[in-house]
C-alpha positions, 0 to 999 in steps of 0.5 A: 520126854514123855507126856502123861499118856506115854506119848513122845512129847520131845526129843533131845540130844546131849553131848557131854551133858550139854544140850547139842544138835537139836530139840524135836517136839511132837503133838500128842498124836505123834506129828512133828511140831517143831525142830530147833537146832541146838549148838552147845546148849543154845538155839543156833541155825534154822528152826521150823514149826508145824501145825498138826497136819504137818504143814510148815508154819514158821521158819526162823534163824537163830545165832548164839541163842537169839533170832538172827535172820529171816523169820517167815510165817505161813498160812495153813495152806503153806503160802507165806503171810509174813517175813521179818529180819532180825539182827542179834535178837532185835527186829530189824 
């Protein structure tokens, strides 16, 4: 999809009309904001979220549309500042 200024806002892939593979979102200046894996229409796999400078800020896991596994947060310099574990969408 595109923003009002014509820049790419997100990139999505479909397989036979169902969202599949991954969703990528972008900041207005074009740098990657996030990449989220999709399997048959639901979040599934390792997702990553970045800041505008390209620094990784979050890494998390999904299984069948729910948070499942390690969820890490990073400061602007890339140092891990928090880690949580989820099981079937609930904080463990």
